[in-house]
C-alpha positions as a printed NumPy array, in Angstrom:
array([[ -5.29 ,  -8.444,   7.551],
       [ -7.238,  -8.211,   4.316],
       [ -6.584, -10.989,   1.814],
       [ -5.325,  -8.757,  -0.983],
       [ -2.036,  -7.686,   0.604],
       [  1.084,  -8.557,  -1.299],
       [  3.583, -11.294,  -0.533],
       [  5.933,  -8.788,   1.093],
       [  3.349,  -7.61 ,   3.603],
       [  2.108, -11.125,   4.306],
       [  5.681, -12.12 ,   5.102],
       [  5.987,  -9.17 ,   7.441],
       [  2.74 , -10.052,   9.17 ],
       [  4.145, -13.503,   9.858],
       [  7.297, -11.887,  11.15 ],
       [  5.277,  -9.752,  13.544],
       [  3.205, -12.648,  14.793],
       [  6.189, -14.913,  15.448],
       [  6.957, -14.589,  19.139],
       [ 10.054, -14.869,  21.247],
       [ 10.409, -14.954,  25.02 ],
       [ 12.454, -11.932,  26.02 ],
       [ 13.165,  -9.33 ,  28.628],
       [ 13.377,  -5.557,  28.499],
       [ 15.795,  -4.036,  30.98 ],
       [ 14.531,  -0.618,  32.04 ],
       [ 16.657,   2.185,  33.446],
       [ 15.692,   1.226,  36.999],
       [ 17.059,  -2.287,  36.323],
       [ 13.622,  -3.859,  36.659],
       [ 12.943,  -6.627,  34.188],
       [  9.819,  -6.369,  32.046],
       [  8.401,  -9.277,  30.116],
       [  8.478,  -8.939,  26.349],
       [  6.815, -11.182,  23.797],
       [  6.788, -10.622,  20.097],
       [  9.207, -10.399,  17.289],
       [ 11.89 , -12.85 ,  16.657],
       [ 11.321, -16.497,  16.242],
       [ 12.527, -16.044,  12.689],
       [ 15.921, -14.818,  13.919],
       [ 15.997, -17.583,  16.518],
       [ 15.296, -20.165,  13.819],
       [ 18.031, -18.729,  11.608],
       [ 20.48 , -19.026,  14.479],
       [ 19.44 , -22.626,  15.181],
       [ 19.828, -23.54 ,  11.52 ],
       [ 23.351, -22.129,  11.607],
       [ 24.001, -24.106,  14.798],
       [ 23.059, -27.325,  13.024],
       [ 25.609, -26.569,  10.314],
       [ 28.299, -25.843,  12.913],
       [ 27.452, -29.016,  14.844],
       [ 27.887, -31.117,  11.698],
       [ 31.225, -29.55 ,  10.731],
       [ 32.926, -29.053,  14.077],
       [ 33.807, -32.772,  14.425],
       [ 35.724, -32.78 ,  11.149],
       [ 37.801, -29.66 ,  11.857],
       [ 41.01 , -29.915,  13.852],
       [ 41.183, -26.176,  14.574],
       [ 38.557, -23.966,  16.153],
       [ 37.119, -21.163,  13.944],
       [ 37.835, -17.55 ,  14.922],
       [ 34.132, -16.927,  15.586],
       [ 34.238, -19.387,  18.517],
       [ 34.593, -18.549,  22.222],
       [ 35.261, -14.805,  22.026],
       [ 35.582, -13.126,  25.413],
       [ 34.702,  -9.691,  24.003],
       [ 32.196,  -8.884,  21.262],
       [ 30.707,  -5.717,  19.73 ],
       [ 27.161,  -4.698,  18.87 ],
       [ 26.89 ,  -2.833,  15.568],
       [ 24.026,  -0.855,  14.066],
       [ 21.697,  -2.083,  11.315],
       [ 18.886,   0.   ,   9.801],
       [ 16.438,  -2.81 ,   8.908],
       [ 15.369,  -6.303,   9.966],
       [ 16.211,  -7.54 ,   6.458],
       [ 19.858,  -6.44 ,   6.791],
       [ 20.069,  -8.267,  10.126],
       [ 18.982, -11.536,   8.53 ],
       [ 21.692, -11.122,   5.89 ],
       [ 24.246, -10.417,   8.622],
       [ 23.322, -13.543,  10.59 ],
       [ 23.387, -15.72 ,   7.481],
       [ 26.814, -14.368,   6.526],
       [ 28.578, -15.175,   9.8  ],
       [ 27.26 , -12.551,  12.217],
       [ 26.756, -14.98 ,  15.103],
       [ 29.254, -15.599,  17.908],
       [ 29.63 , -19.267,  18.88 ],
       [ 30.552, -20.927,  22.173],
       [ 31.261, -24.626,  22.772],
       [ 32.274, -26.816,  25.69 ],
       [ 35.782, -25.261,  25.688],
       [ 34.638, -21.673,  26.118],
       [ 35.716, -21.368,  29.802],
       [ 39.363, -21.631,  28.725],
       [ 39.049, -18.369,  26.771],
       [ 36.226, -16.539,  28.602],
       [ 37.146, -15.556,  32.188],
       [ 34.452, -16.522,  34.722],
       [ 32.166, -17.369,  31.816],
       [ 31.343, -13.648,  31.327],
       [ 31.228, -12.401,  27.739],
       [ 31.858,  -8.651,  27.537],
       [ 29.73 ,  -6.824,  24.991],
       [ 30.422,  -3.213,  23.959],
       [ 27.853,  -1.144,  22.064],
       [ 29.48 ,   0.304,  18.926],
       [ 26.549,   2.473,  17.771],
       [ 23.631,   4.159,  19.575],
       [ 20.087,   2.871,  19.136],
       [ 17.993,  -0.079,  20.317],
       [ 20.01 ,  -3.134,  21.397],
       [ 18.757,  -6.639,  20.636],
       [ 20.5  ,  -9.71 ,  22.017],
       [ 19.57 , -13.259,  20.961],
       [ 20.861, -16.615,  22.131],
       [ 20.158, -20.16 ,  20.921],
       [ 21.526, -23.551,  22.036],
       [ 21.884, -26.732,  20.018],
       [ 20.82 , -28.91 ,  22.959],
       [ 18.239, -26.749,  24.751],
       [ 14.868, -25.34 ,  23.74 ],
       [ 15.305, -22.22 ,  25.896],
       [ 18.653, -20.521,  26.425],
       [ 18.977, -18.638,  29.737],
       [ 21.741, -16.064,  30.24 ],
       [ 22.401, -13.809,  33.242],
       [ 22.913, -10.136,  32.338],
       [ 25.185,  -7.647,  34.154],
       [ 25.929,  -3.938,  33.653],
       [ 29.39 ,  -2.422,  33.1  ],
       [ 30.143,  -2.679,  36.835],
       [ 29.118,  -6.352,  36.77 ],
       [ 26.007,  -5.616,  38.78 ],
       [ 23.333,  -8.223,  38.064],
       [ 20.414,  -6.835,  36.027],
       [ 18.442, -10.067,  35.65 ],
       [ 18.133, -13.018,  33.33 ],
       [ 17.188, -13.226,  29.672],
       [ 15.455, -16.186,  28.062],
       [ 16.489, -16.452,  24.401],
       [ 16.33 , -12.682,  23.762],
       [ 16.651,  -9.254,  25.286],
       [ 15.755,  -5.793,  24.067],
       [ 17.333,  -2.684,  25.595],
       [ 16.188,   0.736,  24.442],
       [ 18.24 ,   3.909,  24.141],
       [ 21.705,   2.373,  24.397],
       [ 24.651,   4.648,  23.717],
       [ 27.931,   4.039,  21.937],
       [ 30.386,   2.726,  24.497],
       [ 27.814,   1.125,  26.823],
       [ 28.986,  -2.202,  28.232],
       [ 27.064,  -5.331,  29.238],
       [ 28.229,  -8.742,  30.429],
       [ 26.49 , -12.035,  29.65 ],
       [ 27.08 , -15.056,  31.842],
       [ 26.802, -18.241,  29.813],
       [ 25.518, -21.564,  31.171],
       [ 28.225, -23.702,  32.8  ],
       [ 27.606, -26.593,  30.445],
       [ 27.406, -25.756,  26.758],
       [ 27.391, -28.082,  23.771],
       [ 27.113, -25.322,  21.193],
       [ 25.584, -21.861,  21.745],
       [ 25.076, -18.981,  19.319],
       [ 24.971, -15.382,  20.552],
       [ 24.055, -12.407,  18.348],
       [ 24.15 ,  -8.747,  19.402],
       [ 22.601,  -6.108,  17.151],
       [ 21.697,  -2.413,  17.371],
       [ 18.718,  -1.048,  15.446],
       [ 18.947,   2.468,  14.056],
       [ 16.322,   4.533,  15.866],
       [ 14.329,   7.715,  15.126],
       [ 14.656,   7.637,  11.342],
       [ 13.586,  10.818,   9.541],
       [ 12.614,   9.206,   6.23 ],
       [ 10.067,   6.51 ,   5.409],
       [ 11.921,   3.674,   3.66 ],
       [ 10.081,   1.468,   1.171],
       [  9.928,  -2.34 ,   1.471],
       [ 11.851,  -2.343,   4.747],
       [ 11.069,  -3.345,   8.346],
       [ 12.286,  -1.131,  11.17 ],
       [ 12.194,  -1.261,  14.963],
       [ 11.595,   2.195,  16.425],
       [ 11.028,   3.642,  19.907],
       [  8.747,   6.461,  21.002],
       [  9.835,   9.747,  22.541],
       [  6.487,  10.968,  23.862],
       [  6.631,  13.748,  21.25 ],
       [  5.579,  13.968,  17.599],
       [  8.038,  12.576,  15.047],
       [  8.045,  13.024,  11.266],
       [  9.288,  10.744,   8.486],
       [  9.274,  12.261,   5.015],
       [  8.755,  10.476,   1.709],
       [  8.029,  11.388,  -1.915],
       [  5.444,   9.962,  -4.293],
       [  6.346,  10.508,  -7.945],
       [  3.355,   8.629,  -9.395],
       [ -0.164,   7.712,  -8.308],
       [  0.535,   5.08 ,  -5.621],
       [ -0.791,   2.738,  -2.986],
       [  0.837,   3.044,   0.443],
       [  0.545,   0.342,   3.109],
       [  2.1  ,   0.695,   6.56 ],
       [  2.131,  -2.138,   9.078],
       [  2.561,  -1.287,  12.749],
       [  2.967,  -3.656,  15.694],
       [  4.008,  -2.894,  19.271],
       [  6.891,  -4.993,  20.533],
       [  6.141,  -5.074,  24.261],
       [  2.835,  -6.654,  25.221],
       [  2.285,  -4.062,  27.952],
       [  2.62 ,  -0.952,  25.82 ],
       [ -0.032,   1.102,  24.034],
       [  0.351,   2.176,  20.437],
       [  0.121,   5.912,  19.911],
       [ -1.359,   7.985,  17.094],
       [ -0.45 ,   7.975,  13.402],
       [ -1.364,  10.022,  10.345],
       [ -0.127,  10.981,   6.865],
       [  0.219,  14.59 ,   5.702],
       [  0.753,  16.101,   2.243],
       [  2.632,  19.311,   1.5  ],
       [  0.163,  21.635,  -0.244],
       [  0.771,  25.298,  -1.089],
       [  3.392,  25.911,   1.576],
       [  1.871,  23.94 ,   4.451],
       [  1.242,  20.368,   5.61 ],
       [ -2.326,  19.091,   5.302],
       [ -3.733,  15.892,   6.818],
       [ -5.05 ,  13.398,   4.297],
       [ -6.685,  11.601,   7.231],
       [ -9.78 ,  12.975,   8.915],
       [ -7.951,  12.5  ,  12.21 ],
       [ -4.966,  10.651,  13.613],
       [ -5.464,   6.898,  13.86 ],
       [ -5.196,   5.539,  17.389],
       [ -5.163,   2.04 ,  18.764],
       [ -4.773,   0.648,  22.263],
       [ -4.492,  -3.024,  21.438],
       [ -1.208,  -4.876,  21.83 ],
       [  0.822,  -6.906,  19.377],
       [ -0.406, -10.219,  20.736],
       [ -3.946,  -9.188,  19.746],
       [ -3.659,  -6.892,  16.756],
       [ -1.456,  -5.579,  13.981],
       [ -2.445,  -2.168,  12.638],
       [ -2.581,  -1.727,   8.857],
       [ -2.729,   1.786,   7.44 ],
       [ -3.743,   1.919,   3.751],
       [ -3.734,   5.009,   1.538],
       [ -4.213,   5.975,  -2.1  ],
       [ -1.858,   8.853,  -2.905],
       [ -1.457,  11.356,  -5.718],
       [  2.049,  12.491,  -6.681],
       [  3.584,  14.881,  -4.167],
       [  5.629,  15.289,  -0.981],
       [  4.35 ,  13.545,   2.144],
       [  5.313,  12.791,   5.706],
       [  4.3  ,  10.08 ,   8.147],
       [  3.428,  11.574,  11.529],
       [  3.66 ,   9.437,  14.665],
       [  3.433,   9.998,  18.388],
       [  4.417,   7.073,  20.592],
       [  4.609,   6.843,  24.386],
       [  8.132,   7.45 ,  25.632],
       [ 10.272,   4.304,  25.354],
       [  7.426,   2.407,  23.654],
       [  8.878,  -0.017,  21.094],
       [  7.162,  -0.865,  17.813],
       [  7.904,  -2.456,  14.454],
       [  7.054,  -0.641,  11.258],
       [  6.993,  -2.022,   7.713],
       [  6.233,  -0.028,   4.568],
       [  5.234,  -0.893,   1.007],
       [  4.693,   1.834,  -1.578],
       [  3.581,   0.695,  -5.057],
       [  2.769,   2.844,  -8.089],
       [ -0.712,   2.194,  -9.567],
       [ -1.79 ,   2.988, -13.121],
       [ -5.444,   3.804, -13.695],
       [ -7.331,   0.691, -14.822],
       [-10.994,   1.535, -14.405],
       [-13.995,   3.074, -16.174],
       [-16.156,   5.844, -14.725],
       [-19.381,   5.105, -16.635],
       [-21.632,   2.069, -16.828],
       [-21.473,   2.122, -20.615],
       [-17.684,   1.713, -20.589],
       [-17.534,  -0.64 , -17.598],
       [-14.335,  -2.697, -17.42 ],
       [-14.905,  -6.409, -18.01 ],
       [-13.799,  -8.852, -15.299],
       [-13.534, -12.419, -16.563],
       [-14.768, -15.357, -14.508],
       [-12.1  , -16.295, -11.989],
       [-10.265, -12.992, -12.491],
       [ -9.827,  -9.983, -10.192],
       [ -9.185,  -6.235, -10.467],
       [ -7.364,  -4.048,  -7.949],
       [ -7.122,  -0.262,  -7.838],
       [ -7.047,   2.723,  -5.498],
       [ -8.94 ,   5.903,  -4.708],
       [ -6.826,   9.004,  -4.115],
       [ -8.134,  12.078,  -2.34 ],
       [ -8.447,  13.94 ,  -5.668],
       [-10.4  ,  11.157,  -7.423],
       [-14.151,  11.499,  -6.887],
       [-15.809,   9.556,  -9.716],
       [-17.255,   6.072,  -9.176],
       [-15.765,   3.011, -10.908],
       [-17.785,   0.549, -13.001],
       [-17.026,  -3.095, -13.69 ],
       [-18.868,  -5.687, -15.782],
       [-19.3  ,  -9.401, -14.997],
       [-21.139, -12.035, -17.039],
       [-23.113, -15.038, -15.844],
       [-23.265, -17.41 , -18.808],
       [-25.155, -20.358, -17.319],
       [-27.028, -21.203, -14.152],
       [-25.614, -24.736, -14.28 ],
       [-22.103, -23.529, -13.795],
       [-20.25 , -23.925, -10.535],
       [-20.924, -21.395,  -7.804],
       [-20.073, -17.846,  -8.788],
       [-19.978, -14.799,  -6.558],
       [-18.659, -11.256,  -6.561],
       [-16.505, -10.017,  -3.694],
       [-15.236,  -6.474,  -3.082],
       [-12.618,  -6.041,  -0.371],
       [-11.639,  -2.411,   0.403],
       [ -8.767,  -1.152,   2.572],
       [ -9.167,   2.497,   3.518],
       [ -7.688,   4.091,   6.615],
       [ -9.773,   7.132,   5.729],
       [-13.508,   7.04 ,   4.908],
       [-16.   ,   4.498,   3.569],
       [-16.712,   2.737,   0.274],
       [-20.161,   2.12 ,  -1.23 ],
       [-20.639,  -0.95 ,  -3.454],
       [-23.723,  -1.631,  -5.596],
       [-24.556,  -4.474,  -8.011],
       [-26.943,  -4.044, -10.976],
       [-28.214,  -6.421, -13.624],
       [-28.546,  -5.322, -17.219],
       [-32.121,  -4.26 , -17.913],
       [-32.92 ,  -3.565, -14.249],
       [-32.585,   0.041, -13.017],
       [-32.575,  -0.6  ,  -9.274],
       [-29.505,  -2.167,  -7.643],
       [-29.815,  -5.803,  -6.586],
       [-27.657,  -5.137,  -3.553],
       [-25.944,  -2.106,  -1.974],
       [-23.601,  -1.94 ,   0.97 ],
       [-21.561,   0.811,   2.62 ],
       [-18.252,  -0.535,   3.942],
       [-15.824,   0.842,   6.466],
       [-12.59 ,  -0.074,   4.726],
       [-10.622,  -0.044,   7.982],
       [-12.824,  -2.79 ,   9.44 ],
       [-11.45 ,  -6.334,   9.605],
       [-14.84 ,  -7.59 ,   8.415],
       [-15.597,  -4.91 ,   5.813],
       [-16.23 ,  -7.071,   2.76 ],
       [-19.015,  -7.013,   0.139],
       [-20.264, -10.371,  -1.188],
       [-22.911, -11.069,  -3.811],
       [-23.95 , -14.228,  -5.643],
       [-25.621, -13.568,  -9.058],
       [-28.62 , -15.858,  -8.579],
       [-30.837, -13.768, -10.842],
       [-29.898, -15.936, -13.779],
       [-27.858, -15.635, -16.944],
       [-26.879, -12.123, -17.992],
       [-24.567,  -9.18 , -17.468],
       [-24.013,  -7.697, -14.023],
       [-22.474,  -4.334, -13.212],
       [-20.517,  -3.464, -10.061],
       [-20.336,   0.182,  -9.029],
       [-17.666,   1.159,  -6.485],
       [-17.73 ,   4.706,  -5.139],
       [-16.212,   6.494,  -2.201],
       [-18.124,   8.433,   0.437],
       [-16.498,  11.717,   1.451],
       [-13.934,  13.847,  -0.371],
       [-10.981,  12.737,   1.773],
       [-11.676,   9.023,   1.415],
       [ -8.665,   7.237,  -0.045],
       [ -7.264,   3.728,  -0.063],
       [ -7.335,   0.55 ,  -2.119],
       [ -9.844,  -2.11 ,  -3.115],
       [ -9.957,  -5.529,  -4.761],
       [-12.843,  -6.846,  -6.888],
       [-12.876, -10.634,  -7.225],
       [-15.135, -12.531,  -9.68 ],
       [-14.949, -15.924,  -8.043],
       [-15.999, -19.233,  -9.528],
       [-15.959, -22.497,  -7.596]])
């Protein structure tokens, strides 16, 4: 990920990279290994367990949330709402007395809403919590270690979970993610599954804006599909990308960041995922006022140690000019860095010194590249330096950050 992403997206990246050991139960009852997404939820559950462990000795009666023989799995649209749910008492707890209330140690779980089912378990005395999973007929499906993800569950589906014989204190959470959303929600994290066909999620941009979309596959075996953004223009949908963005790398290796600079208008996010492929999607849309100059004479001044961020939209063609001053050669190290993020097209960066016509350095950067960064140290002495940032190609759009660093 590029360094300039906001705190929200950095938090989401960490959420993607946190791994949990899980299992996916396919329709043929075969168990597939699954590895990313939920150490954060696991940690939340363990923190709650610590609180319960401290208080259970002082209470004479057992709370209602303990040792339930039947539980329900309800739908939540976003990861953020799940965290709130867990922190506000959404876990089910089981202690050493659970066999008195749970026949044969089998907890019956009924799906209350259709979508993608996620089950998580955490123990106060064990690093890994192993449960045996059965279908509605109590036919053994396999085991889950800490977590399980089941796609395409329907309202009324039933599963049984066999708890370990010896339990000090165990937390069990069952959640259903809303699937196949038709709108693109801002500042939210969703878990979605593919259908093998093209899906559309609409959204509106009322002001010039920067759009960042994070994508990460959930299963390590799956392949991410293709993604693009379209704008509604004169009665039809037009791609603002040159072509759909494709990636074949898995979540353990790569998180895909799509970055766009958008004019006001109606848009839709177009995705095509392999059938039953599971991926996480996070979105941040931020309005951006114009803070740049388009001529060298009016170049915007960037103070030492300061930075400037802006975007290119598809309709904006003019180059941007910035001015930086080197006041002394004895000063600490100073260098100029330009870091673009463009899912579409390339950015050209040039540095000039006042009084010299030819650029001191020029570089064309693929903004989608992990290593696409321009760096320049003004070693030509005291004076004024100009940075010209221009896009290559009419459809090029995205964001950039100019940093005047001093060490």
